[in-house]
N, C-alpha and C positions, 0 to 999 in steps of 0.2 A: 631175890630180886636185885638187879643191878641196873642202874640207869646211867646212860651217856646224855649228856645235855649239851645243847650247841646254840650259840647265838652268833649271827651275822648280819651285815647289811648287804643287800643285794639291789643292783640297778633296778629300779621299778620297771623299765622297759624290758628286762630279762626274766619277767615272772612266768611266762609259759616256759621258757628254756629250763629255768630252774625247777619248775614243777615236773617236767619231763625227765630231768636228769635225776630227781629224787625218787621218781617212780622207778627208773632203771635200776637205781642203787638199792632200792628196796629188796628186789629180787636177792641180790648178791647178800645183803645182811640176813635176810630169811634163810638162805643156804648155810650161811654160817652159825646159825642159832638163835638169832634174834626173834623176839616173840611179838614184839610191836614196834612201830615206827610211825613218829608223828612230825609232820612239817608244817608249821602254822605261819602263815602270812599276815604281816602287820594289818590291823584294821583300827585299833584305837591305842596308839602308843603316844602318852603324853611326854611333853618335855619337863624334865625336873629342875631343880634349883641347884643342886649340888652333883647329882648324877643321874643317869636314865638309860636306856638301852641305846640310844643314839650316841651319846657320849662314850658310852662303853665300846661301841663299834666304830668309833669315828666316822658314822654315817654321814653323806653328803646328802644335799637337797633333794637331789633325783634317786636316792636310794630307799628302800622298804627294809625293815626289820623282819628277820626270819628267826623264830624261836622253836626249836625242835629237839627231839629226843628219841632214843632207841632204848628198848627195855630188853635186858638180856635175863636168861635164868639166874645167871650168877656172874661174878668178875672173871672167874676162870674161863667161861665160855666167850666173855668179851675179849679176855687178853689172847686166847687162841685164834679168835676171827681176827683181831689187830695184825698179829703175825702172819697169817694166812694173807690178809689184804696187801701186805707190805711184800711178801714173797711173790704175789700174783699180779700186783697192780701193773696195769699196761695204760699209759697215758694216752695212747692211740685210741683206746676203746672209749674212754671218758671225754676225749676232745679238751677244748679250752673250757675252764671253768667260767660259768657266768657270774661270778663274784670275785673279789680280792680277799683269797685265803688268808693273806696275811693279818687280816682284821677279824678273823674267825676265832672264836674261843669256844672250848670244849672242856669238858671234865666228867669225871665218874662220881657216881653218888649212889650211896645206900639208904633207901627209905627209912623214915622214922615214923612215918604214919601215912596211910594211903585210905582213901574213902572210895567205895565203889569198885574195888578191884581186890579180889582175894580176901574180903572181909567177912 
């Protein structure tokens, strides 16, 4: 299992637009081999003293935090999907992103422990 995690700030007024975009993107990820995708919208995100999700994304007062992940069978499948997406990306298809992509962060992770999944 290989996990790509994402953290971003989305203007709160764009919640429905973001959810629609995520749903459309999920079909693409599934076709490329992803086994699961979760898009989670902020409900209870507390401000920290030294760091927190808002500071990490430089969120504005009118933005909400989105925490999401995509699960792939392995890193190779994820890497192949990333290459296909780069080759096939059509900005016209997705239109304008409902968030500032420059403040989005992501990374790939290998689980060291899971509960409730394949255990």
